PAZAPA-4460 file (N, C-alpha, C; in steps of 0.05 Angstrom, whole numbers, plus 32768, in hexadecimal, padded with zeros to 4 digits):
% residues 275
    n_x    n_y    n_z   ca_x   ca_y   ca_z    c_x    c_y    c_z   seq   type   mol
   815D   8159   8018   814F   8166   802C   8132   8163   802B     1      M     A
   8125   815F   8045   8108   815C   8044   80FC   8172   804F     2      T     A
   80E2   8177   804A   80D3   818F   8055   80BD   8184   806A     3      S     A
   80B4   8197   8077   809F   818F   808B   8084   819C   8086     4      T     A
   8081   81AE   8075   8067   81BD   8070   8061   81C0   8053     5      A     A
   8049   81BA   8049   8043   81BD   802E   8045   81D8   8024     6      P     A
   804B   81DF   800C   8049   81F9   8001   805D   81FC   7FEA     7      G     A
   805F   8215   7FE1   8071   821A   7FCB   808F   821B   7FD4     8      R     A
   80A1   8212   7FC3   80BC   8211   7FCB   80C8   822F   7FCB     9      P     A
   80DD   8234   7FD7   80E9   824E   7FD9   8102   8250   7FC7    10      T     A
   8109   8265   7FBC   8120   826A   7FAA   811F   8254   7F94    11      D     A
   8136   8244   7F91   8137   8231   7F7D   8131   8215   7F83    12      C     A
   8129   8213   7F9C   8121   81F8   7FA8   8109   81EC   7F96    13      T     A
   810D   81D2   7F8F   80F9   81C3   7F83   80EB   81B0   7F9A    14      R     A
   80D3   81AE   7F98   80C5   819E   7FAD   80B1   8189   7FA2    15      R     A
   80B4   8170   7FAB   80A1   815B   7FA5   8094   8154   7FBF    16      I     A
   8079   8155   7FBE   8068   814F   7FD6   805B   8133   7FCE    17      I     A
   8062   811D   7FDE   8055   8103   7FD8   803D   8102   7FEB    18      V     A
   8026   8101   7FDF   800C   8104   7FEE   7FFE   80E9   7FEF    19      V     A
   7FFB   80DE   8003   7FEA   80C6   8005   7FCD   80CE   8006    20      G     A
   7FBF   80C4   7FF1   7FA3   80CE   7FEF   7F90   80B9   7FFD    21      T     A
   7F99   80A4   8009   7F87   8091   8017   7F7C   807C   8002    22      G     A
   7F6F   806B   800D   7F64   8056   7FF9   7F4E   805F   7FEA    23      M     A
   7F3C   8071   7FF4   7F25   807D   7FE5   7F2A   8099   7FE9    24      L     A
   7F36   80A8   7FD5   7F3F   80C5   7FD8   7F29   80D8   7FDF    25      P     A
   7F10   80D7   7FD5   7EFE   80EA   7FDD   7EF5   80E7   7FFA    26      P     A
   7EF9   80D0   8005   7EF4   80CC   8022   7F0B   80CF   8033    27      R     A
   7F24   80C7   802A   7F3C   80C6   803C   7F50   80DC   8039    28      D     A
   7F4E   80ED   8026   7F64   8101   8023   7F64   8113   803D    29      L     A
   7F7D   8118   8046   7F7E   8127   8060   7F81   8144   8058    30      T     A
   7F7D   8155   806D   7F7F   8172   806A   7F9A   8179   8060    31      A     A
   7FB1   816C   806A   7FCC   8173   805F   7FCD   816B   8043    32      A     A
   7FC2   8155   803B   7FC4   814C   801F   7FB5   815F   800E    33      G     A
   7F9E   8169   8016   7F8E   817C   8005   7F9E   8195   8004    34      A     A
   7FA9   819D   8019   7FB9   81B7   8016   7FD1   81B6   8004    35      E     A
   7FDF   81A0   8003   7FF4   8198   7FF1   7FEB   8199   7FD5    36      A     A
   7FD3   818E   7FCE   7FC8   8190   7FB3   7FC3   81AC   7FAC    37      I     A
   7FB8   81BB   7FBD   7FB1   81D9   7FB7   7FC8   81EA   7FB3    38      R     A
   7FDE   81E4   7FC0   7FF3   81F6   7FC1   8009   81EF   7FAC    39      S     A
   800A   81D7   7FA0   801C   81CD   7F8D   8017   81DA   7F71    40      A     A
   802E   81DD   7F63   802C   81E9   7F47   8020   81D4   7F36    41      D     A
   8027   81BB   7F3C   801B   81A7   7F2B   8012   8190   7F3E    42      A     A
   7FFE   8180   7F34   7FF5   8169   7F45   7FF8   8152   7F33    43      V     A
   8006   813D   7F39   800C   8126   7F29   8001   810B   7F35    44      V     A
   7FF5   80FD   7F25   7FED   80E1   7F2F   7FF1   80CA   7F1A    45      Y     A
   7FF6   80B4   7F26   7FFB   809E   7F13   7FE8   8085   7F19    46      S     A
   7FD7   8087   7F2D   7FC3   8074   7F32   7FA7   8082   7F2C    47      A     A
   7F9A   8079   7F19   7F80   8089   7F10   7F68   807B   7F17    48      T     A
   7F52   8089   7F18   7F38   807E   7F1C   7F22   8093   7F0E    49      W     A
   7F0D   8089   7F07   7EF8   809B   7EF7   7EF4   80B3   7F0A    50      P     A
   7EF6   80CC   7EFF   7EEE   80E5   7F0B   7F05   80F0   7F1D    51      G     A
   7F1D   80E6   7F1A   7F34   80F0   7F2B   7F3A   810D   7F22    52      I     A
   7F3C   8115   7F0B   7F46   812E   7F02   7F30   8143   7F0B    53      K     A
   7F15   813D   7F09   7F02   8152   7F13   7F04   8153   7F30    54      Q     A
   7F09   813E   7F3E   7F0A   813C   7F5B   7F21   814E   7F65    55      W     A
   7F39   814A   7F57   7F52   815B   7F5D   7F4D   8179   7F57    56      L     A
   7F3F   817E   7F41   7F36   819B   7F3D   7F27   81A6   7F51    57      S     A
   7F10   8194   7F5C   7F01   819D   7F73   7F0F   81A4   7F8C    58      N     A
   7F26   8191   7F92   7F35   8194   7FA8   7F46   81B1   7FA8    59      V     A
   7F4C   81B8   7F8E   7F5B   81D1   7F8A   7F75   81CD   7F7C    60      G     A
   7F7B   81B8   7F70   7F91   81B3   7F61   7F91   81C4   7F47    61      G     A
   7FA9   81CF   7F40   7FAA   81E2   7F28   7FB1   81D0   7F10    62      R     A
   7FC9   81CC   7F0A   7FD1   81BD   7EF3   7FD2   819F   7EFA    63      Q     A
   7FC1   818F   7EEF   7FBE   8173   7EF6   7FCB   8161   7EE1    64      I     A
   7FDD   814F   7EE7   7FEC   8141   7ED3   7FE8   8124   7ED9    65      I     A
   7FE0   8114   7EC5   7FDB   80F7   7EC7   7FF4   80EB   7EBB    66      D     A
   8002   80DB   7ECC   8019   80CB   7EC2   8014   80AD   7EC4    67      I     A
   7FFA   80A5   7EC6   7FF3   808A   7EC8   7FFC   8077   7EB3    68      S     A
   8002   8085   7E9B   800D   8075   7E87   8028   8067   7E8A    69      H     A
   8034   8073   7E9D   8050   8068   7EA3   804E   804E   7EB3    70      L     A
   8038   8048   7EC0   8035   8030   7ECC   802A   8019   7EB9    71      Y     A
   803B   800D   7EAB   8034   7FFF   7E94   8031   7FDF   7E9A    72      Q     A
   801B   7FD6   7E8F   8014   7FBA   7E90   802A   7FA9   7E84    73      L     A
   802F   7F92   7E90   8044   7F7F   7E8A   8060   7F88   7E8C    74      N     A
   8067   7FA2   7E97   8081   7FAC   7E99   8089   7FA3   7EB7    75      E     A
   80A5   7FA2   7EBA   80AF   7F9D   7ED6   80A7   7FB5   7EE9    76      V     A
   809C   7FAA   7F00   8092   7FBE   7F12   80A4   7FD5   7F1A    77      D     A
   80BD   7FCE   7F1E   80D1   7FE1   7F27   80D7   7FF3   7F10    78      M     A
   80D7   7FEA   7EF9   80DC   7FFC   7EE1   80C6   8011   7EE0    79      D     A
   80AF   8008   7EE4   8099   801A   7EE4   809D   8031   7EF9    80      N     A
   80A5   8029   7F11   80A9   803D   7F26   80C1   804F   7F20    81      Y     A
   80D5   8044   7F11   80EB   8055   7F0A   80E4   8069   7EF6    82      D     A
   80D2   8061   7EE2   80C8   8074   7ECF   80B7   808B   7EDE    83      A     A
   80A8   8085   7EF1   8098   8098   7EFF   80AC   80AA   7F0E    84      I     A
   80C1   809E   7F1A   80D2   80AE   7F2B   80E1   80C4   7F16    85      L     A
   80E9   80BC   7F01   80F7   80CD   7EED   80E3   80E3   7EE4    86      R     A
   80CA   80DC   7EE2   80B5   80F0   7ED8   80B0   8104   7EF0    87      A     A
   80B1   80FC   7F07   80AC   810E   7F1F   80C3   8123   7F1F    88      L     A
   80DB   8117   7F1E   80F2   812B   7F1F   80F3   813F   7F09    89      L     A
   80EC   8136   7EF1   80E9   814A   7ED8   80D2   815D   7EDF    90      D     A
   80BD   8155   7EEB   80A6   8166   7EEF   80AE   817A   7F03    91      L     A
   80BE   8171   7F16   80C4   8184   7F2E   80D9   8199   7F22    92      A     A
   80E7   8194   7F0E   80F9   81A7   7F02   80E9   81BA   7EF3    93      R     A
   80D2   81B2   7EE6   80C0   81C2   7ED6   80B0   81D5   7EE5    94      E     A
   80A3   81C7   7EFC   808E   81D6   7F0A   8099   81DE   7F27    95      H     A
   80AD   81D6   7F2E   80BA   81DA   7F4A   80AB   81D0   7F61    96      R     A
   8090   81D2   7F61   8080   81C5   7F78   806E   81B1   7F6E    97      S     A
   8071   8198   7F70   8060   8181   7F68   8054   8172   7F7E    98      V     A
   803A   816E   7F7D   802D   815C   7F91   802A   8141   7F82    99      A     A
   8036   812D   7F8B   8033   8112   7F7F   8021   8101   7F90   100      Y     A
   8009   80FB   7F84   7FF5   80EA   7F93   7FFA   80CC   7F90   101      L     A
   7FF9   80BF   7FA7   7FFB   80A1   7FA7   7FE4   8096   7FB6   102      V     A
   7FDB   807C   7FAF   7FC4   8071   7FBF   7FCE   806A   7FDA   103      P     A
   7FBC   8069   7FEE   7FC2   8061   8007   7FD6   8074   8015   104      G     A
   7FEB   8069   8020   8001   807A   802E   801A   8075   801F   105      T     A
   802C   808A   801D   8042   8088   800D   8057   8072   8015   106      P     A
   8059   806C   802C   806F   805A   8035   8064   803D   8039   107      H     A
   804E   8037   802E   8044   8018   802F   803F   8010   8011   108      L     A
   8054   8001   8006   8051   7FF8   7FEB   8055   800B   7FD5   109      G     A
   805C   8022   7FDB   8063   8036   7FC5   807F   8039   7FC2   110      V     A
   808C   8027   7FAD   80AA   8022   7FAD   80B9   803A   7FAB   111      S     A
   80B1   804F   7F9F   80C4   8066   7F9A   80C2   807C   7FAF   112      N     A
   80B2   8079   7FC4   80B4   808E   7FD9   80CD   8090   7FE8   113      T     A
   80D7   807B   7FF1   80F0   807D   7FFF   8108   8084   7FEC   114      S     A
   8106   807C   7FD2   8119   8084   7FC0   8118   80A3   7FBB   115      T     A
   8101   80AE   7FBA   80FF   80CD   7FB7   810B   80DA   7FCF   116      L     A
   8106   80D1   7FE7   810F   80DD   7FFF   812F   80D9   7FFF   117      V     A
   813A   80C4   7FF8   8157   80C1   7FF8   8163   80D4   7FE2   118      Q     A
   8156   80D7   7FCA   8160   80E9   7FB6   8160   8106   7FC0   119      I     A
   814C   810D   7FCF   814A   8128   7FDA   8161   812E   7FEC   120      A     A
   8169   811A   7FFE   817E   811C   8011   8197   8120   8005   121      R     A
   819C   8115   7FED   81B3   8116   7FDF   81B4   812D   7FCA   122      D     A
   819F   813D   7FC7   81A0   8150   7FB0   8198   8169   7FBD   123      T     A
   81A9   817E   7FB6   81A4   819B   7FBD   818E   81A8   7FAE   124      D     A
   817D   81B5   7FBB   8167   81C2   7FAD   8150   81B1   7FA8   125      G     A
   814F   819A   7FB5   8137   818A   7FB0   812D   8183   7FCE   126      L     A
   8112   8186   7FD1   8105   817F   7FEA   80EF   816B   7FE4   127      E     A
   80EE   8156   7FF5   80D7   8143   7FF2   80C8   8142   800C   128      V     A
   80AF   8146   800B   809E   8142   8024   808C   812B   8020   129      E     A
   8086   811C   8035   8074   8105   8033   805C   8109   8045   130      V     A
   8045   810A   803A   802B   810C   8049   801C   80F3   804D   131      I     A
   8019   80E5   8062   800C   80CB   8066   7FEE   80CE   805F   132      P     A
   7FE6   80B7   805B   7FC8   80B4   8054   7FBF   809A   8060   133      G     A
   7FA3   8096   805E   7F97   807E   8067   7FA1   8068   8054   134      V     A
   7FAD   8051   8060   7FB7   803C   804E   7FA6   8023   804E   135      S     A
   7FAA   8011   803D   7F9D   7FF9   803D   7FA0   7FE9   8057   136      S     A
   7FB5   7FED   8064   7FBA   7FE0   807F   7FA2   7FE8   8092   137      F     A
   7F99   8003   808F   7F82   800B   80A0   7F6A   7FFF   8095   138      D     A
   7F62   8000   807B   7F4B   7FF9   8071   7F45   7FDC   8072   139      T     A
   7F5B   7FCC   8070   7F59   7FB0   8070   7F50   7FA7   808E   140      I     A
   7F5A   7FB5   80A3   7F52   7FB0   80BE   7F33   7FB5   80BF   141      A     A
   7F28   7FC7   80B4   7F0E   7FCF   80B5   7EFE   7FBA   80A4   142      T     A
   7F06   7FB5   808A   7EF8   7FA3   807A   7EF6   7F87   8087   143      D     A
   7F0A   7F7D   8098   7F0A   7F65   80A3   7F00   7F61   80C1   144      L     A
   7EFE   7F7C   80CC   7EF7   7F7F   80E8   7F0B   7F71   80F7   145      D     A
   7F25   7F79   80F2   7F3B   7F6B   8101   7F4B   7F81   8111   146      V     A
   7F53   7F7C   8129   7F68   7F8C   813A   7F81   7F80   8135   147      D     A
   7F93   7F8C   8127   7FAD   7F7F   8122   7FBE   7F79   813C   148      Y     A
   7FB9   7F8C   8151   7FC7   7F87   816A   7FBD   7F71   817D   149      L     A
   7FA4   7F69   8179   7F99   7F55   818A   7FA9   7F3D   818F   150      S     A
   7FB0   7F32   8177   7FC2   7F1B   817A   7FDC   7F1D   816B   151      R     A
   7FE1   7F36   8160   7FF9   7F3C   8152   7FF7   7F35   8135   152      G     A
   8005   7F41   8122   8001   7F3C   8104   801B   7F41   80F8   153      T     A
   8023   7F2D   80E7   803C   7F30   80D6   8032   7F3D   80BB   154      T     A
   803E   7F51   80B2   8036   7F60   8099   804E   7F5E   8085   155      V     A
   804B   7F54   806F   8060   7F52   805C   8057   7F4D   803D   156      I     A
   8068   7F58   802C   8061   7F50   800F   8065   7F33   8007   157      D     A
   8056   7F29   7FF6   8056   7F0E   7FF0   8071   7F03   7FE4   158      S     A
   807D   7F14   7FD2   8097   7F09   7FC7   80AE   7F0E   7FDC   159      N     A
   80AB   7F20   7FED   80C2   7F25   8002   80C0   7F0C   8016   160      R     A
   80A8   7F04   801B   80A2   7EEE   802F   80B0   7ED6   8022   161      L     A
   80AE   7ECF   8009   80BA   7EB8   7FFD   80DA   7EBD   7FF8   162      L     A
   80E0   7ED3   7FF0   80FC   7ED8   7FE9   810E   7ED8   8003   163      M     A
   8103   7EE3   801A   8113   7EE4   8031   810D   7ECC   8043   164      Y     A
   80F9   7EBB   803B   80F1   7EA3   804A   80EC   7EAB   8069   165      R     A
   80DA   7EBE   806B   80D4   7EC9   8085   80C6   7EB2   8093   166      V     A
   80CE   7EAD   80AC   80C1   7E99   80BC   80A9   7EA3   80C9   167      K     A
   8090   7E95   80C3   8077   7EA1   80CE   8071   7E93   80E8   168      L     A
   8064   7EA2   80F8   805A   7E99   8113   803C   7E96   8110   169      D     A
   8030   7E7E   8110   8015   7E7A   810D   8002   7E84   8121   170      P     A
   800F   7E8B   813A   7FFF   7E99   814F   7FF8   7EB7   8149   171      T     A
   8005   7EC1   8133   8001   7EDC   812B   7FF0   7EDB   8110   172      L     A
   7FE0   7EF1   810D   7FD3   7EF5   80F3   7FE9   7EFD   80DE   173      G     A
   7FE2   7EF6   80C5   7FF4   7EFD   80AF   7FE6   7F0C   8099   174      V     A
   7FF0   7F24   8093   7FE5   7F34   807E   7FFA   7F37   8068   175      L     A
   7FF4   7F2D   8051   8006   7F2C   803B   7FFD   7F3D   8024   176      I     A
   800D   7F4F   801B   8008   7F60   8006   8011   7F55   7FEB   177      Y     A
   8002   7F5C   7FD5   8008   7F53   7FBA   8009   7F35   7FB6   178      H     A
   7FF6   7F29   7FC0   7FF3   7F0B   7FBA   7FEA   7F03   7F9F   179      P     A
   7FE4   7F18   7F8E   7FDE   7F15   7F72   7FF5   7F15   7F61   180      A     A
   800D   7F19   7F6C   8027   7F1B   7F5D   803C   7F0A   7F67   181      S     A
   8036   7EF2   7F6F   804C   7EE0   7F7A   805B   7ED7   7F64   182      V     A
   8078   7EDB   7F69   808A   7ED0   7F55   8089   7EDF   7F3C   183      G     A
   807E   7EF8   7F3A   807C   7F08   7F20   8083   7F23   7F24   184      N     A
   8099   7F2E   7F19   80A1   7F4A   7F1C   8094   7F5D   7F0A   185      A     A
   8082   7F52   7EF8   8076   7F64   7EE3   8059   7F6C   7EEE   186      R     A
   804F   7F81   7EE3   8036   7F8A   7EE9   8021   7F7D   7ED9   187      V     A
   800F   7F72   7EE7   7FF6   7F64   7ED9   7FDE   7F69   7EE7   188      D     A
   7FD2   7F82   7EE1   7FBA   7F89   7EEF   7FA1   7F80   7EE2   189      Y     A
   7FA4   7F75   7ECB   7F8C   7F6C   7EBB   7F83   7F4F   7EC2   190      E     A
   7F97   7F3D   7EC0   7F91   7F21   7EC5   7FA7   7F16   7ED7   191      T     A
   7FAA   7F21   7EF0   7FC0   7F18   7F00   7FC1   7EFB   7F05   192      P     A
   7FAB   7EEC   7F06   7FAB   7ECF   7F0B   7FB9   7EBF   7EF6   193      W     A
   7FBD   7ECA   7EDE   7FCB   7EBC   7EC8   7FEA   7EBD   7ECB   194      S     A
   7FF3   7ECE   7EDB   8012   7ECF   7EE1   8019   7ECC   7EFD   195      S     A
   8004   7EC5   7F0E   8009   7EC3   7F2C   8012   7EA7   7F31   196      N     A
   8028   7EA4   7F40   8032   7E8B   7F4A   8029   7E89   7F67   197      N     A
   800D   7E86   7F6B   8002   7E85   7F85   8009   7E6D   7F94   198      L     A
   800E   7E56   7F86   8014   7E3C   7F93   802E   7E3F   7FA2   199      V     A
   8043   7E4F   7F9B   8059   7E54   7FAB   8054   7E5F   7FC6   200      L     A
   8041   7E72   7FC5   803B   7E7F   7FDF   8029   7E6C   7FF1   201      L     A
   8018   7E5C   7FE3   8006   7E49   7FF2   8018   7E34   8001   202      Q     A
   802C   7E29   7FF0   803D   7E17   7FFC   804C   7E1F   8012   203      D     A
   8055   7E38   8012   8065   7E44   8026   8054   7E4A   803F   204      Y     A
   803C   7E53   803C   802A   7E58   8053   8023   7E3F   8061   205      L     A
   8020   7E27   8051   801A   7E0E   805E   8030   7E04   806F   206      L     A
   8048   7E0F   8070   805D   7E08   8083   8054   7E12   80A0   207      N     A
   8041   7E27   809F   803D   7E31   80BA   801F   7E2C   80C2   208      A     A
   800D   7E2A   80AC   7FF0   7E28   80B4   7FE5   7E0C   80A8   209      F     A
   7FCE   7E03   80B3   7FC2   7DEC   80A6   7FB3   7DF4   808B   210      D     A
   7FB0   7DDE   807C   7FA1   7DE4   8062   7F84   7DEE   8067   211      A     A
   7F78   7DE6   807F   7F5E   7DF0   8083   7F5C   7E0C   808F   212      Q     A
   7F74   7E18   8094   7F75   7E32   809F   7F66   7E47   808E   213      H     A
   7F57   7E58   8098   7F49   7E6C   8087   7F5D   7E81   807E   214      P     A
   7F56   7E8A   8065   7F61   7EA3   805C   7F4D   7EB6   8052   215      Y     A
   7F55   7ED2   8050   7F42   7EE6   8045   7F4F   7EF4   8031   216      Y     A
   7F44   7EF5   8017   7F4E   7F08   8005   7F3C   7F22   8004   217      A     A
   7F4B   7F38   8008   7F3E   7F51   800E   7F49   7F66   7FFB   218      V     A
   7F36   7F74   7FF0   7F3B   7F8B   7FDD   7F2B   7FA3   7FE7   219      L     A
   7F38   7FB5   7FF3   7F2A   7FCC   7FFE   7F20   7FDE   7FE9   220      S     A
   7F0C   7FEE   7FEE   7EFF   8001   7FDA   7F15   8016   7FD3   221      A     A
   7F18   801A   7FBB   7F2D   802D   7FB2   7F24   8042   7F9E   222      S     A
   7F0C   8044   7F98   7F00   8057   7F85   7EE2   805A   7F8C   223      A     A
   7ED8   8072   7F86   7EBB   8078   7F8B   7EAA   8063   7F7E   224      P     A
   7E95   805B   7F8E   7E83   8046   7F83   7E8B   8029   7F87   225      G     A
   7EA5   8025   7F91   7EAD   800A   7F96   7EAC   8003   7FB3   226      R     A
   7EA8   7FEB   7FB9   7EA6   7FE1   7FD3   7EBC   7FCB   7FD9   227      H     A
   7EC2   7FC8   7FF4   7ED5   7FB3   7FFB   7ECC   7F9A   7FF3   228      A     A
   7EE0   7F88   7FE9   7ED9   7F6B   7FE3   7EEA   7F58   7FF3   229      E     A
   7EDC   7F48   8001   7EE9   7F36   8014   7EDE   7F18   800D   230      V     A
   7EF4   7F06   8007   7EEB   7EEA   8000   7EFC   7ED8   8015   231      T     A
   7EEC   7EC5   801F   7EF8   7EB4   8036   7EFD   7E97   8024   232      R     A
   7F12   7E8B   802C   7F1A   7E72   8020   7F2C   7E61   8034   233      G     A
   7F33   7E4B   802C   7F45   7E39   803B   7F62   7E3B   802E   234      E     A
   7F76   7E39   803F   7F90   7E3E   8036   7F9A   7E28   8022   235      L     A
   7F8E   7E0F   8026   7F96   7DF9   8013   7F8A   7DFD   7FF9   236      G     A
   7F78   7E0E   7FF3   7F6E   7E16   7FD9   7F77   7E2F   7FCF   237      R     A
   7F8B   7E3B   7FDC   7F93   7E58   7FD5   7F9B   7E58   7FB7   238      L     A
   7FAB   7E47   7FAB   7FB4   7E4A   7F90   7F9C   7E42   7F7C   239      A     A
   7F89   7E31   7F84   7F72   7E2C   7F73   7F5F   7E45   7F72   240      A     A
   7F60   7E55   7F87   7F4F   7E6D   7F88   7F5E   7E86   7F7D   241      D     A
   7F71   7E82   7F6A   7F83   7E97   7F61   7F70   7EAF   7F56   242      A     A
   7F5A   7EA9   7F49   7F49   7EBF   7F3C   7F3C   7ED1   7F51   243      R     A
   7F3D   7EC8   7F6A   7F32   7ED9   7F7F   7F42   7EF2   7F84   244      V     A
   7F5D   7EF1   7F7E   7F6F   7F07   7F84   7F73   7F1A   7F6D   245      F     A
   7F69   7F32   7F70   7F6B   7F46   7F5C   7F86   7F52   7F62   246      Q     A
   7F90   7F65   7F50   7FAB   7F73   7F51   7FAF   7F7F   7F6D   247      Y     A
   7F9A   7F8D   7F78   7F9D   7F9C   7F90   7F95   7F8C   7FAA   248      G     A
   7F90   7F73   7FA5   7F87   7F62   7FBD   7F9E   7F5F   7FD2   249      S     A
   7F97   7F5A   7FEA   7FAA   7F50   7FFF   7F9F   7F36   800B   250      S     A
   7FAF   7F27   8017   7FA9   7F0E   8023   7FAC   7F0F   8042   251      L     A
   7F98   7F06   8051   7F99   7F06   806F   7F92   7EEA   8079   252      Y     A
   7FA7   7EE2   8089   7FA0   7EC9   8098   7F9F   7ED0   80B7   253      L     A
   7F89   7EC9   80C3   7F86   7ECD   80DF   7F99   7EBC   80F0   254      P     A
   7F9D   7EC4   8108   7FAF   7EB2   8117   7FA4   7E99   811E   255      P     A
   7FB5   7E84   8123   7FAD   7E69   812C   7FA1   7E6E   8145   256      S     A
   7F8B   7E5A   814B   7F7E   7E59   8165   7F90   7E4E   817A   257      T     A
   7FA7   7E41   8174   7FB7   7E35   8186   7FCF   7E4A   818F   258      D     A
   7FD1   7E50   81A8   7FE8   7E5F   81AF   7FEC   7E5C   81CD   259      F     A
   8006   7E62   81D4   800C   7E5C   81F0   8006   7E76   8202   260      D     A
   7FF8   7E71   8218   7FF0   7E86   8229   8002   7E85   8242   261      L     A
   800E   7E9C   8247   801E   7E9F   8260   800D   7EA2   8277   262      D     A
   8009   7E8D   8286   7FF4   7E8F   829E   8000   7EA3   82B1   263      E     A
   801B   7EA3   82B8   8026   7EB3   82CC   8021   7ED0   82C5   264      E     A
   8026   7ED8   82AA   8024   7EF3   82A2   8005   7EFA   82A5   265      F     A
   7FF3   7EE9   829E   7FD6   7EEE   82A0   7FCF   7EF5   82BD   266      V     A
   7FDB   7EE7   82CF   7FD8   7EEA   82EE   7FDF   7F05   82F5   267      R     A
   7FF9   7F0D   82EB   8004   7F28   82F1   7FF2   7F40   82E8   268      R     A
   7FE5   7F3C   82CF   7FD1   7F50   82C6   7FBA   7F4F   82D7   269      L     A
   7FB0   7F38   82E1   7F98   7F37   82F1   7F9B   7F44   830B   270      A     A
   7FB6   7F42   8314   7FBA   7F4F   8330   7FB9   7F6D   832D   271      Q     A
   7FC3   7F78   8316   7FC1   7F97   8312   7FA4   7F9E   830F   272      T     A
   7F92   7F8D   8304   7F75   7F94   8301   7F68   7F97   831D   273      M     A
   7F70   7F83   8330   7F64   7F83   8347   7F70   7F97   835C   274      A     A
   7F86   7FA3   8356   7F92   7FB5   8368   7F81   7FD0   836C   275      A     A
***
């Protein structure tokens, strides 16, 4: 069962509120997210940054619990998320009302959000609420000064792009998440270039784009004192530039300048403007 308003559970109901804290929490936290933090018996986070505990205390969090140790270096990514999921369910039994903080927004790249929602649907006495936040999808558009709708944009994870062999249309922009983890299911946030099979992604993208086509490696600001990092390169050198891509980086390819223009449709639009 899912709930619609933050607050303490009633009777014997346990509640987990998944709160998207945005990319830069002191800037991005929503009013609904702040209220969930204040009202929960326990506030839990697994993505840490300097000063997070004091900031949560200032927002109004009471018992603040750090479970970042569960997201372990060199472990399988999904195993880390499973460990976090088990910890959340245990904490909900102990504290009844738990606010679980995730970077960005809960349904973009946070693998256990949908799993939690499904568990709640199948479990009596458990409610899960999801509070959206500012995502990297939003901040990347600002960092690159890109309007995704202007020419259209394909958005996909790097490994799913290769695994499903998604056919790319070069007349659309392409935003690829997790380009620092190509062909690697394990977590490597210290030296991702050492385990990144970026040449596989490069070769696949060259089926749709020229080697001279520009790419942008972008890492949005995600902690106080940090600024967005944007690096431009050429697609034919993507693998050679592997060290450009940090663990949280994304890859953007702008649309090709070649596209088919429907002249008849343009005339129709022009007629409505003249009417």
